[in-house]
N, C-alpha and C positions, 0 to 999 in steps of 0.2 A: 340818333340812329334811324335810318330810313326804314319805313314800314314795308317798302318794296324789296328790300334786300332778301335774297333767298336764304332759307334756313340751312345751317350746316348739317343738320340731321336729316338723313334721307327718309326716315320713317315719318318725320313731321310733314315732309313734302307729300309723301304718299297719302297720308290721312287728310291733309288740308287741300291738296290740289290733285285729287284722284283723276279727274278728267285730263289735266295737263300731263300726267304720267302716261295715260292711255294714248293721248295724241302724240306724245314723243315716241312711243313704241310703234304706232302706226306709221309715222314719218321716218322711223329709224334714225332719229337725230341724236348723236352722242350716246348711243346705246352702250358702247364700251365703258364710258365713264360712269353711266348710271348703274350698269350691272356690277362694275367694280366696287362702287360705293355700297350697293346692297349686299354684296358678298362679304365685304369687310364688316359691315354693321351686324350682319347675321352671325358671323363667326364669333365676334366679341360677345354678343348677347347670349348665344348658346353656350359659350365657354363659361360665362358668369353663372348661368343657371345650372350648368353641369357641376360646377364647384359646389353649389348649394346641395345638389343631390348627393354627391359623394361625401359631403361633410358629416352625414349621419354616421359614417363608419370611422374615418380617420382623415387627417390632412393629406396623406398620400393618395387615398381614394378620391378625395376632392380634386387633386391635381389630374389624375388619370381621367376622371369623368369630365373635367373641363376640356380635355383633349378629345375624348371619344364622342361627346354629344354633337359638336360641329361636324365631326367626321361622319357621324350617322346620317345627318341630313344631306351632306354634300355627296356622299357615295350613293345614297338612294336617288338623288337627282341625276347623277352620272349614269346610273343603271336605267332609269325610266325615261330620260329626256329623248333618246333616239326613238323610242316607241311613239311618243307624242308627235314628234316631227314627221315620222313616216306615216302615222295615221292621217295626218293632215295632207300629206302629199298624195296618198292613195285616193282620197276623196276630193281632190282638185283644189284644196286650199293653197293660198299663195304666201303662207308664213315662211319667213326665213329662219335659219337656226338662231340668229341673234334675237329675233322677236320672240321665239318660243322660250329661249333661255331667260330673257328679261321678264316675260310673263310669270314663269314659275318662280323666279327670284323675288318678284313682288310678293307672292304668296308666302315664301319661306321667310322673307324679312318681316312681314306682319306677324307670322307665327312666332318667330324668335323674340321679337320685341314685346309681344303680348305675354309670352312666357316669362321673360325677365321682369316684367312688371308685376308678376305674381310672386317673384322671389322673396320679397319681404314677408308675405303671408306664409310661404313655405318655411322660412326661417323661424317665424313666430311659433309654429306648431313643432318645429324641431327642438326648440328650446323648452317650450312649456309642456309638450306631450310627446316625449320621445318614444313613440310606439312604432316599431318597424313596419308592421302591416298597414297601419293607418297612414303613415308617412308615404309609403309606396303608392297606395291607392290615391291619396290626395294629389300627388305629383303626376300620376298617370292621367287623372281627370283634368289637371291643369294643361298638360300637353295636348290632350284630346280637344279640349275647348279652344285652345289657341290654334290648333291645326284646322279646325272647322271654320274659324273666322278667316284664317289665311286662304283657305280654299274658296270661300265666298268672294274674296278679291280676285282669285284666279278666274272663276266663272264670270264675274263682272267684266274683267278685261277681255275675255273671249267674246262676250256679247258685243262689246264695243267694236272689236275687230270684225265681227260678223256684220254689224251695221255699216262698216266701211267696205264690205264686200271682199274681205281677205280670207274668209272661210268658205266661200262659194266658188265653184268653177266659173271661168269666164263665159258669159252668155253669148250665144251666137247672134249675129245681126238679124233683126226681124225681117220677114219677107215683105216685098213691096205690096202695099195695099192697092186694091182696085175699086173703082167706082161700082155701085150696084148695077148689075145687068151687063157689065163690060168685063168679061173675064180676061185677065192678063193685060189690061190697059191701066197703067198707073195713073194716079190722080196727081195732077200738077198743081202745086200750091206756090204762089208767088209771095215773097216776103221782102221787105217788111211792110208791104202795102196794106192799108186798113180800109175796109169797105165802109164808106160813109155816104155814098150816093144812092139814089133810088134805083131799085131794080125793076125793070120793065119786062113783063112776061107777055109774049105774043103766042096765042094758041089758036088753032083752027079746028075745024070739025074733024074728029077722029073716028075712024071706022074700025070694026072688029078685025083683029089680025094685023092692023097697020099702026105704026107709031110715028108721030112727028117730033123731031128733036126740038127742045126748048133751049134757047140761048140766053144765058144770064151774064150780063157784062157789068163790071163795077170799076169805077175809077177813083183813085185816091191820090191827093196831092201831098208830097213829102219833100221838104227842102227845095221847093220850087220845081220839082220834077213830077211828072204824072206817071203813075204805074197802073197798068191795066191788066187784070187777070180775067180770063175767060174760062168757064167750066161748061162743058157740054154734057148734059144728062138726058137720058131717054125719057120720053113722056110715058105715062101709064098706058096699058093696053086699051083701056076704055076711059075716055075723059068724060066726067059727068056733064050732063047737058046744061046745068046751071051751077054756077060757083057762088053760092051765097048771095044771089041777086045781082052779081056782076056780069056784065056782058063780055064775050070774048074780045080781046084786043084792048081792054081797059087796064090801065096801070094799077097794080096792087101796092099796098104800103110796103116800105122796105123791110126785107127779112121775112116776108110771109110767102107761103106757098098756097096754091088753090087747094080746097078741100079734096081729099082723095089722092093728092099727088104724093108719091113716095118721098119720104125725107132722105136727103142725101147723106151718106155716111162719110165721115172724115177719118183719116188714119190716126188722128190724135184723140178720137172719141174714146177708144178703149186702149190706152197705152199698155205695152207689155210690162209685166212685173219685172222690176229691176232686181238684179242679184244683190244680196246683202241687205234686203229690207228687214226691219225688226220683226215683221210678221213671219218670216221664214225661219225654219230651224234646220240648218244643214246637218248632214251626217256627222260633220266634225264636232258639233256640240254634243251629240249623243256619245261619240267616242271619247269626248273629254271626260264625261262622267265615268265611263268605263276605265279610262286611264287613271282617274283619281282613286278608284277602288284598287287598281293595280299598284299605284304608288303607296297606298296605305298598307297593303299586304307585304310589299317588299320592305317597307320601312320597319314594320313590326318584327318581321323575321330577322332583319339585319340587327335590330336592337337586341333581340334575343341572342344573336350570335356574338355581339360585342359586349354583352353583360360581363361583369356587374357594373351598374351605374350607381346604385344605392349602396350596396355592400352590406351583406347580412352581418350584424354585429357578433353573431355566434360563430363566424368563420374567420379564418385568417385572410389577410389581404392576398388577392390574386388579380393579375391583369385581365385574364379571360377565364371563363369556366368551360367545362365540357359541354358539348352540344347534346342536350337531352330534353325531351318534351318540347313544348312550344309556348309562345307568349300568352295565348288565350287560356290555355290550361292553367298556367301559373296565376293569372289574374283570378280565375274562378276558385282556385285553391286558396288564394289569399283572402277572398271574400268569405269563404266557408270557415276560415280559421279566425275571423274577427270575433 
């Protein structure tokens, strides 16, 4: 069996080839296939874990929980995904709907697979210590930990897209640079000529208020052709009387300027900051963390609406319960009753 054959499990590819997943999302290559595989894997894993949750009450509760837990994650995604996409559009990001969906599905896939990996532990405590309060808190902790790991993958993927410039608006073209002392005159740079000849500087006597231009010519041979570039720069207002013991009109070593002569600035000396560099943190990344909080609040409230998932053994089976209280108050009440 070849070691290069791709794994049939999408979760294995996500964990082993994380950068490959991000690059595929950046390039939008076969995203429909990738998203479909993640959707199917997540639904199966969440159904298995939901069956474990409902098994505390009865087989019928296990069946309904196996249906309701995947529904919980997918409906939460459907509610919150448009907000994430519009957040990115408002702040100039160039993410498509397919890219946004694939990113969030990576997080949900990791969450569901990690949760189903904890299923044997949950079953162990179900069999050996069938306490309803403890079992409920244990599985809430498992789902919370799994969700935190999945969200780490989401933020990591967004960072990669930021590095590729997909979260920052398109930068405007930089203004034409001008040589020092010449406002509005662009600097002409010939390429690909390479300066390897000696530069000869001719200077005369300069008086205050007058400046004599200095011509610097360089020739370079490339593929049998000679390319010559000439740059004209103004001389300083006052040329020193002595240049380090050199007399005016004497050739200086290549690449050197007389003492006191202003250094010529090049447009590439201070390149503009490119969009999407890792040092930048666009508004889209800040909004991502806000969206994660929103996703968590919507998910917990929807879970409270779709309950029961565990099934209180002191009550009869019911598909849904009346909406009263909230998820957080119930968790605090359960901790107090332990």
